[in-house]
Steps between C-alpha positions, in 0.01 A plus 500: 500500500678176383804600706293542816326170444834326450645666813198375703535149373871498579450635841223245575732221387781628723268511799362150435863368479604634836535228778214487744593684826556334835178453706461779763590278791825396331580862410436621853724225651786588266462880574497437873797251507710685232415875507607700188557177304398464137326190389645362167286174461201379685367156380269240636634154553427178665762357732463177702120509436454848616428822309745784548653791327859533399600866533836615361591841620780757540542630844566858595869436528506350140522129614294240311270291705235230419212444744245218500164647641179331580186641335404625837818711533721279717869503398592134486868521404751747358795423276786744460834468320787557750870539451694176560704664779172556685417133511543358848818320578314175599332500155834559324664225688218246440514588118873451486470160678205387274641622181882527538560555128235756447510877539177695584420758237179655641321495840134568583360538855166349530301634806162325583231684704582269788820331572864572418643598154668253278755575229495362146835486326539467124800317360626297210554123532544231235444768229156596643373791697373389839366649809537378866303627795635505851339609832659801671690248732653312201261219498446366138137545379487400129674519161336601177 
């Protein structure tokens, strides 16, 4: 009897420790936009004064993707790691001109719900890891 009681207590604590699931509207939007994907993380956050959910998932082809989704289920932006050789030539050229001594080590394509994608390139400069974002046409957006 003690073993059964202990098992029930352990099971209850494991269930309580599980992260809360995405709201139905968020789940539906992800399933529609990325069929056969697997959600790894879904967490509520506040970005620029607005509530949203950050959903990290693995797409059917195995690629990792992060989506920002409104509570109503609108996909606001997606972020996906891309190979450096898939970064547009205009972005590579602009990066090389702005950071002539740096080498990009990672690229991420950021696609908003409306508008054109941008590319965030990670690199080392002055002994620090930095990131620079460029519009698809090579226009500099920001550095972090």
